[in-house]
C-alpha positions in Angstrom: -14.2 1.1 32.4 -11.6 2.4 29.9 -11.8 0.4 26.7 -10.7 0.4 23.1 -12.3 -1.7 20.4 -10.1 -2.5 17.4 -12.0 -3.6 14.3 -13.5 -2.5 11.1 -16.5 -0.1 11.0 -18.4 -2.2 8.5 -18.0 -5.4 10.5 -21.3 -6.5 12.1 -19.7 -8.0 15.1 -17.7 -4.8 15.7 -21.0 -2.9 15.5 -22.5 -5.1 18.2 -19.6 -4.5 20.5 -19.7 -0.7 19.9 -23.4 -0.6 20.6 -22.9 -2.6 23.8 -19.9 -0.5 24.9 -20.9 3.1 23.9 -18.2 4.7 26.0 -15.4 2.7 24.5 -13.1 4.2 21.9 -13.3 2.6 18.4 -10.3 2.3 16.2 -10.9 1.3 12.6 -7.8 -0.8 11.7 -8.2 -0.1 8.0 -8.1 3.7 8.6 -5.5 3.5 11.4 -3.6 0.2 11.0 -2.1 -1.5 14.0 1.5 -0.6 14.8 4.1 -3.3 14.8 4.1 -3.2 18.6 0.3 -3.7 18.7 0.5 -6.6 16.2 3.2 -8.2 18.4 1.2 -7.7 21.6 -2.0 -9.1 20.0 -0.2 -12.1 18.5 1.5 -12.8 21.9 -2.0 -12.8 23.6 -3.9 -14.7 20.9 -1.4 -16.5 18.7 -2.7 -17.8 15.4 -6.3 -17.3 16.6 -5.8 -13.6 15.7 -5.8 -14.6 12.0 -9.4 -15.0 10.6 -9.0 -18.0 8.3 -12.7 -17.9 7.5 -12.6 -14.5 6.0 -13.0 -13.6 2.3 -9.6 -11.9 2.5 -8.0 -15.1 3.6 -9.7 -17.1 0.9 -8.5 -14.6 -1.7 -4.8 -15.1 -0.8 -2.6 -17.4 -2.8 -0.8 -20.3 -1.0 2.5 -18.4 -0.9 0.8 -15.5 0.9 -0.9 -17.8 3.4 2.6 -19.1 4.4 3.8 -15.7 5.5 4.3 -15.1 9.2 1.2 -13.7 10.9 2.9 -10.4 11.7 3.5 -9.8 8.0 0.0 -10.9 7.0 -1.6 -8.5 9.4 0.6 -5.7 8.3 -0.3 -6.2 4.6 -3.9 -7.2 5.1 -5.5 -5.6 8.3 -8.9 -7.2 7.5 -7.4 -10.6 8.3 -7.5 -9.8 12.0 -10.3 -11.6 13.8 -12.5 -8.9 15.2 -13.0 -7.2 17.5 -10.0 -7.1 19.7 -11.0 -5.3 22.9 -8.6 -3.7 25.3 -10.3 -3.1 28.6 -8.9 -2.5 32.1 -5.4 -3.7 31.1 -6.6 -7.0 29.5 -7.1 -8.1 25.9 -10.2 -9.9 24.6 -10.8 -11.5 21.1 -14.2 -11.7 19.5 -17.6 -10.9 20.8 -18.9 -14.3 22.1 -20.7 -14.8 25.5 -17.5 -15.4 27.4 -16.0 -12.1 26.3 -19.2 -10.2 27.1 -19.4 -11.9 30.5 -15.7 -11.0 31.3 -16.5 -7.4 30.4 -19.6 -7.4 32.6 -22.0 -7.0 29.7 -23.8 -10.3 29.5 
């Protein structure tokens, strides 16, 4: 399986995914931010679910910033992306819950 995990290296959930998928490539979105095309693709696949509204980054934004389009929010604050996003065998997956692990043949 060819896979890429998009996340942040200090994220515990991303670490779990990396451990379970040792052959997957990992891309730290703080060190190598998503391109506009990737943000568009991920938003088309997941919509507003891609924005992590439970994060400390989200809570630190003022109301005006929270009203920005998701594309702009993710460009300015990569840590707002719900993690991980996994690209495997031509499909995209969001998060690391049991349904994603099952779809990837891990659980």
